[in-house]
ROPAVEX-978102 format. One record per residue: residue number from 1; x, y, z of N, C-alpha, C in turn. Coordinates in steps of 0.1 Angstrom, whole numbers. Layout:
BEGIN
+------+-------+-------+-------+-------+-------+-------+-------+-------+-------+
! resi !    nx !    ny !    nz !   cax !   cay !   caz !    cx !    cy !    cz !
+------+-------+-------+-------+-------+-------+-------+-------+-------+-------+
!  NUM !     X !     Y !     Z !     X !     Y !     Z !     X !     Y !     Z !
...
+------+-------+-------+-------+-------+-------+-------+-------+-------+-------+
END
This chain:
BEGIN
+------+-------+-------+-------+-------+-------+-------+-------+-------+-------+
! resi !    nx !    ny !    nz !   cax !   cay !   caz !    cx !    cy !    cz !
+------+-------+-------+-------+-------+-------+-------+-------+-------+-------+
!    1 !  1151 !   918 !  1645 !  1156 !   903 !  1645 !  1158 !   902 !  1629 !
!    2 !  1173 !   894 !  1620 !  1170 !   894 !  1607 !  1170 !   881 !  1604 !
!    3 !  1160 !   881 !  1594 !  1157 !   867 !  1584 !  1167 !   866 !  1575 !
!    4 !  1177 !   853 !  1576 !  1182 !   851 !  1570 !  1182 !   842 !  1557 !
!    5 !  1188 !   843 !  1542 !  1181 !   834 !  1531 !  1192 !   832 !  1521 !
!    6 !  1193 !   822 !  1530 !  1210 !   815 !  1521 !  1203 !   808 !  1505 !
!    7 !  1212 !   810 !  1498 !  1213 !   808 !  1481 !  1219 !   799 !  1481 !
!    8 !  1216 !   784 !  1475 !  1224 !   772 !  1476 !  1219 !   768 !  1460 !
!    9 !  1226 !   758 !  1458 !  1224 !   752 !  1444 !  1215 !   740 !  1446 !
!   10 !  1214 !   733 !  1456 !  1199 !   724 !  1460 !  1196 !   730 !  1469 !
!   11 !  1185 !   734 !  1465 !  1167 !   736 !  1478 !  1159 !   732 !  1470 !
!   12 !  1146 !   732 !  1481 !  1131 !   732 !  1475 !  1129 !   740 !  1475 !
!   13 !  1133 !   753 !  1478 !  1125 !   766 !  1477 !  1133 !   775 !  1464 !
!   14 !  1121 !   783 !  1454 !  1126 !   788 !  1447 !  1125 !   797 !  1448 !
!   15 !  1135 !   810 !  1439 !  1135 !   822 !  1445 !  1121 !   833 !  1441 !
!   16 !  1115 !   826 !  1425 !  1103 !   834 !  1421 !  1093 !   828 !  1432 !
!   17 !  1091 !   821 !  1440 !  1081 !   814 !  1451 !  1080 !   818 !  1464 !
!   18 !  1093 !   822 !  1465 !  1096 !   825 !  1483 !  1089 !   842 !  1484 !
!   19 !  1082 !   844 !  1496 !  1076 !   854 !  1501 !  1082 !   862 !  1511 !
!   20 !  1090 !   871 !  1509 !  1105 !   872 !  1516 !  1100 !   883 !  1532 !
!   21 !  1104 !   878 !  1538 !  1095 !   888 !  1556 !  1094 !   902 !  1551 !
!   22 !  1088 !   907 !  1559 !  1089 !   922 !  1560 !  1101 !   926 !  1574 !
!   23 !  1105 !   920 !  1578 !  1118 !   923 !  1592 !  1132 !   921 !  1582 !
!   24 !  1136 !   929 !  1589 !  1154 !   932 !  1583 !  1157 !   921 !  1577 !
!   25 !  1162 !   919 !  1564 !  1166 !   902 !  1563 !  1185 !   901 !  1559 !
!   26 !  1194 !   893 !  1555 !  1202 !   895 !  1549 !  1204 !   881 !  1537 !
!   27 !  1205 !   887 !  1527 !  1204 !   874 !  1516 !  1221 !   875 !  1517 !
!   28 !  1222 !   855 !  1516 !  1236 !   850 !  1521 !  1240 !   841 !  1505 !
!   29 !  1250 !   846 !  1503 !  1257 !   840 !  1495 !  1269 !   832 !  1494 !
!   30 !  1275 !   818 !  1490 !  1289 !   812 !  1493 !  1296 !   819 !  1479 !
!   31 !  1307 !   814 !  1479 !  1317 !   818 !  1470 !  1314 !   807 !  1456 !
!   32 !  1317 !   812 !  1442 !  1313 !   801 !  1432 !  1313 !   790 !  1432 !
!   33 !  1327 !   789 !  1436 !  1334 !   772 !  1434 !  1325 !   762 !  1441 !
!   34 !  1328 !   765 !  1457 !  1322 !   755 !  1465 !  1310 !   760 !  1474 !
!   35 !  1298 !   771 !  1468 !  1287 !   778 !  1477 !  1288 !   777 !  1491 !
!   36 !  1278 !   774 !  1499 !  1277 !   774 !  1511 !  1280 !   761 !  1521 !
!   37 !  1283 !   759 !  1529 !  1286 !   746 !  1535 !  1274 !   746 !  1540 !
!   38 !  1273 !   729 !  1540 !  1258 !   719 !  1540 !  1252 !   719 !  1549 !
!   39 !  1260 !   722 !  1560 !  1247 !   725 !  1572 !  1238 !   739 !  1576 !
!   40 !  1247 !   747 !  1567 !  1232 !   758 !  1565 !  1213 !   748 !  1559 !
!   41 !  1216 !   738 !  1557 !  1209 !   728 !  1553 !  1196 !   727 !  1565 !
!   42 !  1202 !   723 !  1574 !  1197 !   719 !  1590 !  1192 !   731 !  1597 !
!   43 !  1196 !   739 !  1594 !  1198 !   754 !  1601 !  1183 !   763 !  1596 !
!   44 !  1184 !   768 !  1578 !  1177 !   778 !  1576 !  1171 !   770 !  1565 !
!   45 !  1160 !   775 !  1557 !  1150 !   772 !  1542 !  1164 !   780 !  1536 !
!   46 !  1169 !   776 !  1529 !  1172 !   779 !  1514 !  1165 !   783 !  1503 !
!   47 !  1170 !   787 !  1493 !  1167 !   789 !  1480 !  1176 !   790 !  1468 !
!   48 !  1169 !   783 !  1459 !  1176 !   783 !  1442 !  1168 !   791 !  1433 !
!   49 !  1176 !   792 !  1428 !  1177 !   802 !  1416 !  1174 !   797 !  1404 !
!   50 !  1165 !   789 !  1397 !  1161 !   780 !  1389 !  1170 !   785 !  1375 !
!   51 !  1176 !   776 !  1370 !  1183 !   778 !  1359 !  1185 !   767 !  1348 !
!   52 !  1189 !   771 !  1335 !  1193 !   757 !  1329 !  1198 !   751 !  1333 !
!   53 !  1200 !   735 !  1332 !  1201 !   722 !  1328 !  1219 !   725 !  1326 !
!   54 !  1221 !   731 !  1318 !  1232 !   734 !  1304 !  1244 !   742 !  1313 !
!   55 !  1241 !   746 !  1326 !  1249 !   754 !  1334 !  1255 !   748 !  1343 !
!   56 !  1267 !   748 !  1345 !  1265 !   746 !  1362 !  1261 !   751 !  1375 !
!   57 !  1264 !   767 !  1371 !  1257 !   775 !  1381 !  1259 !   785 !  1374 !
!   58 !  1250 !   798 !  1383 !  1255 !   814 !  1379 !  1264 !   816 !  1391 !
!   59 !  1275 !   826 !  1383 !  1284 !   835 !  1394 !  1280 !   843 !  1399 !
!   60 !  1282 !   847 !  1409 !  1279 !   854 !  1424 !  1270 !   867 !  1423 !
!   61 !  1278 !   873 !  1413 !  1274 !   887 !  1408 !  1263 !   884 !  1400 !
!   62 !  1259 !   871 !  1393 !  1250 !   871 !  1385 !  1237 !   869 !  1393 !
!   63 !  1237 !   857 !  1405 !  1232 !   850 !  1415 !  1223 !   864 !  1423 !
!   64 !  1232 !   870 !  1430 !  1231 !   887 !  1435 !  1222 !   895 !  1432 !
!   65 !  1226 !   895 !  1420 !  1216 !   903 !  1408 !  1202 !   900 !  1409 !
!   66 !  1202 !   886 !  1403 !  1190 !   882 !  1400 !  1181 !   886 !  1416 !
!   67 !  1187 !   876 !  1427 !  1181 !   881 !  1442 !  1177 !   894 !  1449 !
!   68 !  1185 !   900 !  1442 !  1184 !   915 !  1448 !  1169 !   926 !  1443 !
!   69 !  1172 !   918 !  1431 !  1160 !   925 !  1422 !  1146 !   918 !  1425 !
!   70 !  1149 !   905 !  1427 !  1134 !   903 !  1436 !  1126 !   905 !  1446 !
!   71 !  1138 !   909 !  1452 !  1136 !   910 !  1467 !  1135 !   920 !  1465 !
!   72 !  1143 !   931 !  1465 !  1133 !   945 !  1460 !  1121 !   948 !  1450 !
!   73 !  1116 !   939 !  1444 !  1103 !   939 !  1439 !  1093 !   937 !  1447 !
!   74 !  1092 !   930 !  1456 !  1083 !   925 !  1467 !  1085 !   936 !  1477 !
!   75 !  1096 !   941 !  1483 !  1092 !   951 !  1491 !  1088 !   963 !  1487 !
!   76 !  1090 !   964 !  1471 !  1082 !   979 !  1465 !  1068 !   978 !  1459 !
!   77 !  1064 !   969 !  1464 !  1048 !   967 !  1462 !  1041 !   976 !  1464 !
+------+-------+-------+-------+-------+-------+-------+-------+-------+-------+
END
């Protein structure tokens, strides 16, 4: 089983509050301008990386780096 973690701009789950599953996992990101399809909300619990309201969004490279850091930090405790 592979647990999916979609990252979206509008989510009730913040990255720093997520406890990642120990099973194999995939971090899923959309493109920088339109993100992931909104239907993802109905199928998965999505994650948001909180950031300043002065910016529209993080670029995908920065978002993936932050997410991978948090993911690996938990896995290597």
